[in-house]
N, C-alpha and C positions, 0 to 999 in steps of 0.2 A: 359198137355206136347205142348200144341197147343201156351199158352199162354208165356210157357218159351223159344219156338224158336221164335215168334213172336219178344221177347222182345231183343235176341241175333240178329237178322236181324239187330233192330232200333239200336242198339249197334254199330253194323258193319261198317252200316251208316255213323252213327254219328262220330267215329272214322276216317273213310274215308272223310267226310266231314272238319272235324277240321285237318286233314293230310293237305289237299288243303290248309287251312288259316295258317299253318305253314309253309307251302313252299312255299314263293312267285313267280312271275314272274322269276325272276333274280335267281332262286336257283334250277330252274327246267332242268334237265340235258339237254336235248334239246336245251335250252339256252345259256352253255355253252362250247359248239362242235364248231369248224368252219368248217360246212359243206361246202363242194367243189363247191356243186352246188348254195349255197347261196352266195357266191365270183366269182363265175361265172356271176350270174344273176347282181349281182349289176355291175360288172366288163362292159357287154352288156351296165345294162341301162346307163351308164355314158358315153361309145361312142357314143351311139343313140343319147344322149342327145348333146354330144358335137359336134355331127356332124352336129342339129338339130337350135342349138343356137350359136354354135360357140364362147360359155367359159365353163366354167368346175361348173357340180353341188357343189359348195363347201361354206362351211360358213367360212366367213372372219373374221382372224385373224391378230395382228398386226404380223410387221415385227421382233419383237421381239420371237416369239413363234417358241421354239424348232422344228428344222427341221420335223421331225416325227409327229408332233404333227399340222402342220402348215393348210394343208387342208382334215378337215374332210370333208365327204361327206352328203351335204344336202338332206335328204331323203322326206322334203316337195317339195323339187323342182324335185324331180323323179317320186314321187304318186300321181297320178295314173297312168300318161299319158306313162311313161317309165318302170313305176314299179309297180305289183299289191298292197305290200304293202312293209313296209322296213321291211328284214329277222328277225325270230325270236329272233337271238340272237346279232342283236344289240341292242346297250344300248336304241334305240326309243323305241323299242318294249317288253324291260324287257331283255333283254342278258347284257352280260359281257362284251361284245367286241364294239369297235367304229371303226367304216367302216373310212379307210383317205386314200388319194393317194400319190401315192412316181412318182417321175420322172414326175411332172406336166407337162415339158417344153417340152421335147422329146417324150413322151411315159406315157402317165396317167395308174397306174397302184393300182388297187385296194388295200387293206393291212389291217390288223387288229391291234388294240389298246387294250391290254389284262389289263382291268380295274382292275380286282381283284390286278395285283401286280399293279398297279399306287396306289390303294388303300393301298396298305402295304408298299408303299413309305413315302405316305402321312402322318400314322402311327409313322415311324421313325422316320419323320422331324418332327413333332410334338413334340416327346422326344427331340432330338437334341436343337429344338427351344426353350424349356424351360429349357435346360442346359444353355443353352445362356444366358439366360432371367437374369437366379440367378448370371453366372460365366464372364459376356461379353465378352466369346469368346466361338468358336465351343469345342468340344469334341474329336482334336487332338489326336492322337496316334504316327502311323509311318508315313514318308513320303515315298511316294509310288512313286511321281514324280511331279516335278514341280506343286504345286497348286492341287497337290491330296493328300490327307492324309487315313488310316485307322481311325476307329472310337473307339473311348474309350467305350467300354461297360460299363466294372467296374464303369466309371465314371457316368453311366447312370442308375446304379443300374441294371442293367440286366447278370444274370447267365451266360448266352451261348451266343455267336453269333448269331444272325438270320442271315438269308441266306431266297432265294428264288428260287422256280422253274421257269428256263429257260422254255419257249415255243420254243426255237430251238432245246435244247439238252434233258430236262428232267432233266440235269444235278443241283444241288444245287448252287444258285448265290452268293456273297456277295455283300455289300452295301461301299461306300466311301463316303467323304464329301470334298468338294472341297474350297477354301479359305474360301469362303463366308458360308460356314457351310449347306451348298445345300448338299441334299444326290441324291447319282446315284448309279444306277445298274455296278456291276461290268462285263463288256462282256469278257474281255481278254481271258475265258476260251473255250468260244462257239465261237470265232474269230478265235481261234488257231486251232479250230476243221474245222473251215469253211476253211480255210487257206489250209489244208490238204487236204480237200473234194473239193478244185475246184484249184487243183494245177495251171493249165492256166490260172489264175486270172489275169487280166490288172494290180492291182495296185503293186504302188512302194513307198519307202520312202517319206513321207511329204503327198501321200494321203489318203484323210478319206476313211477307209475300213469296214466303218460298212454296206453298201449298201449290204455286200456279207453274211451279214444274211437276209438282207429287200429282197433280191432277191431270195432267196434260201428257203423261206418258206412262210409261211400265214403272219406272222407278222412285229413289226417294233421293232427296238431295244430303246422302251420307257427309258425316263429318261436316256438317254444315254449322255455322253459326244464322242469327236471324239476321235478317234483311226486310230494308222496308222502301217506298214509295219517295220520290222527292223529286220535283218537276219531272215527272214521266221517265225518271231511271232507278235505276236498282240503289241504293247506298246502304250500308253498314247500318244494320240498327242497334246505338249502343244506348246505354242509361244515362 
């Protein structure tokens, strides 16, 4: 009997160890949640760093980098003098978020890029690229606006249209491609809700209204294109 109990204990411990191996750091629940205190601690560290150094603790990106990915927080500059360690949910510490700054000129503010979302866009981009290599043009379907097209998923051999869960509303969002075949997330539904929820917003037709999402959440609208407002509705901002 004692031998059986001992074997069961050993088996239980082995399962626990193996489970730990099967779930790497980036898959742990605590590394996938945008904790308010972690964001606030980084915000405070960024402000202290700027006050002491007169510059921002950011990594260098070229001018062509999309605006919401242009100013990633450089934790090597913050740790350990201004921050004990990078947050557990940050990419640098095994998490699924990249910490970035918005409004760097007037009011540097910490926000998050959901890297799971970025990876899903990259996966779809690979399929679009494969199609384009074989057919010499992207899988265009319907025209959504100037240089904005829905995707022909039948042409890609996909049985159903993929969607992605919005970090802003938890709604399912669709994808589209531009004239170059670049994949983007369609944030129009999210923006329409933001317009309704923020009736005193200052935006007018011709303005890029994406900050309506970034200013009212923990996240930035990654892999997005500019949108504007027309008759109280979000529309693509095209030239």
